[in-house]
Structures are given as C-alpha cells and as structure tokens.
C-alpha positions in Angstrom: 25.4 -8.3 16.2 23.0 -6.9 18.7 23.7 -9.6 21.3 27.4 -9.2 20.9 27.0 -5.5 21.5 25.2 -6.3 24.8 21.8 -4.9 23.7 18.4 -6.5 24.3 15.8 -6.4 21.6 13.9 -3.7 23.7 17.0 -1.6 24.0 17.7 -1.8 20.2 14.1 -1.0 19.5 14.2 2.1 21.7 17.3 3.3 20.1 15.8 2.9 16.6 12.3 4.2 17.6 10.6 0.9 16.5 8.9 -1.9 18.4 10.6 -4.8 20.0 8.5 -7.1 17.7 9.9 -5.3 14.7 13.5 -5.9 15.9 12.6 -9.6 16.5 11.2 -9.8 12.9 14.3 -8.3 11.4 16.4 -10.9 13.3 14.1 -13.7 12.1 14.5 -12.4 8.5 10.9 -11.3 8.4 11.0 -8.0 6.6 14.0 -5.7 6.3 14.9 -2.5 8.0 15.0 0.8 6.2 18.6 1.7 5.1 18.7 4.5 7.7 17.7 2.1 10.5 20.2 -0.5 9.2 23.0 2.0 9.4 21.9 3.1 12.9 21.8 -0.6 13.9 25.4 -1.0 12.8 26.5 2.1 14.7 24.8 1.0 17.9 26.5 -2.4 17.5 29.8 -0.6 17.0 30.3 -2.1 13.5 32.4 -0.1 11.0 29.8 1.2 8.5 32.4 1.9 5.9 33.5 -1.7 5.9 29.9 -2.8 5.4 29.3 -0.3 2.6 32.5 -1.4 0.9 31.3 -5.0 1.1 27.9 -4.1 -0.3 29.7 -2.2 -3.2 31.9 -5.3 -3.9 28.9 -7.5 -4.0 27.0 -5.1 -6.3 30.0 -5.0 -8.6 30.1 -8.7 -8.8 26.4 -9.0 -9.4 26.8 -6.4 -12.3 29.6 -8.4 -13.8 27.5 -11.6 -13.6 24.6 -9.9 -15.3 26.9 -8.7 -18.1 28.3 -12.2 -18.6 24.8 -13.6 -18.7 23.7 -11.0 -21.2 26.7 -11.7 -23.4 26.1 -15.5 -23.2 22.5 -14.9 -24.3 23.6 -12.8 -27.3 26.0 -15.6 -28.4 23.3 -18.2 -28.3 20.8 -16.3 -30.4 
C-alpha cells in the first residue's frame, strides 16, 4: 500500500509520528499498529477506510458464525 502510494518508510513514519523502524516492522509483520495508526495509514495511502471496515465486519461475522457452528457441533457430540 505504502509503496503504491509513493511514500517511503520515513515519510509514512513522519506522517504517523512513529519511527521508520516501526513502519518497517509493521510491514514485516512484526507487531501491529494501533487501530488509529492503521486507519491513518489507509488514509495516507488513499485507501477507502469504509471498504476496509466493511471487509473486517464481514470477516468478523463469518468468524462468529463458525464459532456458533463449532459450539453446536460440540453440544451434539456430548
């Protein structure tokens, strides 16, 4: 996302008020940004935050359904 937006790690770090190393770690999947920083990241990369939030909601809904199915299956086997 960041590269496609034409931003360096340093530029993204400056925009978020964090270190370049922290940006690098996020991109290497070492740690996770705070939700506020994640949403800012999306905005700086010109990503539609509503679309991302909708996708997160859809994933959460599916996870909840899977949990209910698993719980029901456990009840049936007891």
